C-alpha positions as CSV (number, residue, x, y, z in Angstrom):
1,M,-27.2,22.1,6.3
2,F,-24.6,24.5,7.4
3,T,-22.7,24.8,4.1
4,Y,-21.5,22.8,1.4
5,T,-19.9,22.8,-2.5
6,V,-20.7,20.9,-5.6
7,I,-18.0,19.3,-7.2
8,Q,-17.4,19.8,-10.5
9,H,-14.3,17.7,-11.3
10,Q,-13.6,14.5,-11.4
11,F,-10.9,13.5,-8.2
12,H,-11.7,9.4,-8.3
13,P,-12.4,6.9,-11.2
14,D,-15.1,5.6,-9.1
15,V,-16.9,8.7,-8.1
16,P,-18.4,11.1,-10.8
17,P,-18.9,14.7,-10.6
18,P,-21.3,16.4,-9.9
19,Y,-21.4,15.5,-6.0
20,V,-22.1,17.7,-3.1
21,I,-20.0,17.8,0.1
22,A,-21.4,19.2,2.9
23,L,-20.7,20.3,6.4
24,V,-23.9,19.3,8.4
25,E,-24.3,20.8,11.9
26,L,-26.3,18.0,14.2
27,D,-29.8,18.8,15.7
28,E,-28.6,16.9,19.0
29,Q,-25.4,18.7,19.5
30,P,-25.3,22.4,18.5
31,G,-22.1,23.3,17.3
32,L,-21.1,20.1,16.3
33,R,-20.5,20.0,12.3
34,V,-19.7,16.9,10.3
35,V,-18.4,16.7,7.0
36,A,-20.4,14.2,4.5
37,N,-21.5,13.7,1.2
38,I,-25.2,14.4,0.4
39,T,-27.0,12.0,-1.5
40,G,-30.5,11.0,-2.9
41,C,-31.1,14.6,-5.0
42,D,-30.1,16.7,-7.5
43,P,-27.0,18.8,-6.6
44,A,-28.8,21.7,-7.8
45,A,-31.5,21.6,-5.6
46,V,-29.3,21.4,-2.6
47,H,-29.3,24.7,-0.4
48,I,-28.1,26.3,3.1
49,G,-30.3,25.6,6.0
50,Q,-32.0,22.1,4.2
51,R,-33.1,19.7,6.7
52,V,-31.0,16.1,5.8
53,E,-30.8,13.0,8.1
54,P,-28.2,10.0,7.9
55,A,-27.9,7.6,5.9
56,L,-25.8,5.0,4.8
57,E,-24.1,4.2,1.5
58,D,-23.1,0.4,0.6
59,H,-19.8,0.0,-0.6
60,G,-19.8,-4.0,-0.3
61,E,-17.9,-5.1,2.6
62,R,-18.1,-1.2,4.3
63,A,-20.6,1.5,4.3
64,A,-20.1,5.0,4.3
65,P,-22.1,7.4,6.2
66,V,-24.3,10.1,4.2
67,F,-27.0,12.4,4.6
68,T,-30.4,12.8,2.3
69,P,-32.3,15.7,2.4
70,V,-35.2,15.2,4.5
71,P,-39.0,15.2,2.2
72,S,-40.8,18.4,2.8
């Protein structure tokens, strides 16, 4: 993970805080960075340099790309 921020303010009624939005640099293409949520962990445990892997978050008729921490 290149950098991130923890959102503490509720902007949408369906998305309760806190949650993490990160800029993730992909191993497959150095320099390519993707903005996505980090899920599946405590926001306080997120850190720069953390290894993450892609996942899909189910939202009924559609899915959202997210990243989850790689177990160490």
